[in-house]
FIKOL-398396 format. One record per residue (C-alpha): residue number from 1; residue in one letter; x, z, y. Coordinates in nm, 2 decimals, decimal comma. Last residue first. Layout:
! FIKOL-398396
(NUM; "A"; (X; Z; Y))
...
! end
This chain:
! FIKOL-398396
(134; "G"; (-1,50; 2,11; 0,26))
(133; "V"; (-1,33; 1,78; 0,05))
(132; "R"; (-1,04; 1,59; 0,12))
(131; "A"; (-1,07; 1,28; 0,18))
(130; "T"; (-0,94; 1,03; 0,00))
(129; "L"; (-0,84; 0,60; -0,04))
(128; "E"; (-0,66; 0,53; -0,36))
(127; "V"; (-0,42; 0,21; -0,36))
(126; "V"; (-0,40; 0,07; -0,71))
(125; "Y"; (-0,09; -0,17; -0,70))
(124; "G"; (-0,10; -0,52; -0,87))
(123; "N"; (0,07; -0,72; -0,59))
(122; "P"; (-0,22; -0,83; -0,44))
(121; "D"; (-0,38; -0,45; -0,41))
(120; "R"; (-0,64; -0,33; -0,66))
(119; "F"; (-0,84; -0,06; -0,48))
(118; "Y"; (-0,98; 0,24; -0,61))
(117; "I"; (-1,23; 0,53; -0,37))
(116; "S"; (-1,16; 0,89; -0,39))
(115; "R"; (-1,35; 1,24; -0,34))
(114; "I"; (-1,12; 1,55; -0,28))
(113; "F"; (-1,11; 1,89; -0,38))
(112; "G"; (-1,37; 1,87; -0,64))
(111; "H"; (-1,20; 1,54; -0,77))
(110; "D"; (-1,52; 1,37; -0,72))
(109; "A"; (-1,46; 1,00; -0,78))
(108; "V"; (-1,67; 0,76; -0,52))
(107; "G"; (-1,50; 0,51; -0,72))
(106; "R"; (-1,37; 0,16; -0,78))
(105; "I"; (-1,26; -0,12; -0,59))
(104; "E"; (-1,16; -0,45; -0,67))
(103; "I"; (-1,24; -0,71; -0,34))
(102; "G"; (-1,49; -0,86; -0,30))
(101; "E"; (-1,51; -0,90; 0,11))
(100; "R"; (-1,86; -0,68; 0,11))
(99; "R"; (-1,77; -0,40; -0,19))
(98; "G"; (-1,42; -0,41; -0,06))
(97; "K"; (-1,61; -0,32; 0,35))
(96; "E"; (-1,86; -0,04; 0,18))
(95; "L"; (-1,59; 0,18; 0,01))
(94; "M"; (-1,41; 0,13; 0,33))
(93; "A"; (-1,67; 0,23; 0,55))
(92; "A"; (-1,74; 0,56; 0,29))
(91; "L"; (-1,39; 0,60; 0,30))
(90; "T"; (-1,41; 0,62; 0,66))
(89; "A"; (-1,66; 0,84; 0,72))
(88; "E"; (-1,52; 1,15; 0,45))
(87; "D"; (-1,18; 1,12; 0,63))
(86; "V"; (-0,87; 0,92; 0,51))
(85; "E"; (-0,59; 1,03; 0,33))
(84; "L"; (-0,37; 0,77; 0,13))
(83; "A"; (-0,30; 0,75; -0,24))
(82; "I"; (-0,07; 0,51; -0,39))
(81; "H"; (-0,09; 0,46; -0,76))
(80; "L"; (0,15; 0,44; -1,03))
(79; "D"; (0,12; 0,52; -1,46))
(78; "Y"; (-0,25; 0,70; -1,42))
(77; "D"; (-0,44; 0,50; -1,19))
(76; "R"; (-0,31; 0,18; -1,43))
(75; "Q"; (-0,07; -0,07; -1,28))
(74; "D"; (-0,16; -0,46; -1,29))
(73; "K"; (0,15; -0,62; -1,40))
(72; "F"; (0,46; -0,74; -1,14))
(71; "E"; (0,76; -0,81; -1,33))
(70; "F"; (1,04; -0,87; -1,09))
(69; "P"; (1,29; -1,14; -1,10))
(68; "T"; (1,51; -1,20; -0,79))
(67; "G"; (1,57; -1,45; -0,55))
(66; "P"; (1,17; -1,42; -0,46))
(65; "D"; (1,22; -1,09; -0,29))
(64; "D"; (0,97; -0,97; -0,05))
(63; "F"; (1,00; -0,60; -0,03))
(62; "F"; (0,73; -0,35; 0,12))
(61; "A"; (0,68; -0,08; 0,32))
(60; "L"; (0,43; 0,22; 0,33))
(59; "Y"; (0,50; 0,38; 0,64))
(58; "S"; (0,54; 0,76; 0,85))
(57; "G"; (0,41; 0,79; 1,19))
(56; "D"; (0,09; 1,05; 1,07))
(55; "G"; (-0,13; 0,77; 1,11))
(54; "L"; (0,02; 0,58; 0,89))
(53; "E"; (0,22; 0,21; 0,99))
(52; "F"; (0,32; -0,09; 0,80))
(51; "F"; (0,66; -0,19; 0,72))
(50; "A"; (0,82; -0,49; 0,60))
(49; "H"; (1,14; -0,59; 0,45))
(48; "L"; (1,23; -0,96; 0,41))
(47; "V"; (1,46; -1,03; 0,16))
(46; "R"; (1,69; -1,34; 0,20))
(45; "T"; (2,03; -1,24; -0,04))
(44; "E"; (2,44; -1,26; -0,01))
(43; "R"; (2,59; -1,03; -0,22))
(42; "G"; (2,84; -0,78; 0,02))
(41; "T"; (2,75; -0,42; -0,20))
(40; "K"; (2,56; -0,32; 0,08))
(39; "T"; (2,34; -0,58; 0,02))
(38; "E"; (2,30; -0,88; 0,23))
(37; "G"; (2,04; -1,13; 0,43))
(36; "I"; (1,79; -0,84; 0,52))
(35; "V"; (1,51; -1,02; 0,66))
(34; "F"; (1,29; -0,83; 0,90))
(33; "A"; (1,00; -0,64; 0,94))
(32; "R"; (0,83; -0,39; 1,19))
(31; "A"; (0,52; -0,18; 1,26))
(30; "L"; (0,26; -0,41; 1,08))
(29; "P"; (-0,04; -0,18; 1,16))
(28; "L"; (-0,22; -0,04; 0,86))
(27; "G"; (-0,65; -0,15; 0,90))
(26; "L"; (-0,70; -0,17; 0,52))
(25; "F"; (-0,83; -0,53; 0,51))
(24; "D"; (-0,61; -0,70; 0,76))
(23; "E"; (-0,29; -0,47; 0,77))
(22; "Y"; (-0,23; -0,38; 0,43))
(21; "F"; (-0,47; -0,67; 0,24))
(20; "R"; (-0,35; -0,95; 0,44))
(19; "R"; (0,01; -0,81; 0,49))
(18; "T"; (0,03; -0,83; 0,13))
(17; "E"; (-0,08; -1,16; 0,10))
(16; "G"; (0,12; -1,28; 0,38))
(15; "A"; (0,49; -1,13; 0,16))
(14; "D"; (0,40; -1,25; -0,15))
(13; "R"; (0,47; -1,10; -0,49))
(12; "C"; (0,54; -0,78; -0,35))
(11; "R"; (0,75; -0,47; -0,41))
(10; "Y"; (0,79; -0,12; -0,35))
(9; "A"; (0,90; 0,16; -0,06))
(8; "A"; (0,78; 0,47; 0,06))
(7; "H"; (0,84; 0,55; 0,35))
(6; "H"; (0,94; 0,79; 0,63))
(5; "L"; (0,80; 1,11; 0,43))
(4; "G"; (0,88; 1,46; 0,54))
(3; "Q"; (1,11; 1,67; 0,71))
(2; "I"; (1,38; 1,76; 0,46))
(1; "M"; (1,65; 2,02; 0,57))
! end
């Protein structure tokens, strides 16, 4: 039986930039990072795999793999985004923090059952912070 989400993993352009956004700006602690030196097929590689912990014990993970081409582009909300749940007070605080720090931000969007704001991370991914209404 599937018990829940352990982690979702994405590529990143630069592990340092990604850490600054997810840990310093969003407040998700870097829980673990390690270098993968060999793939399961035996190919040599050098990939940094970093895990940022969410409040429920699940993780957002990133692969920094400068040796393998990957097309980074600014994603559209409807193509790919990462939605993270917060409370209403945190939503308001993060909206102000984003404005103060000059981070690209959109919202507040009222979807009826949730209210959301949207950031763009250093990899081009849209990160939605969303608070339940009522």
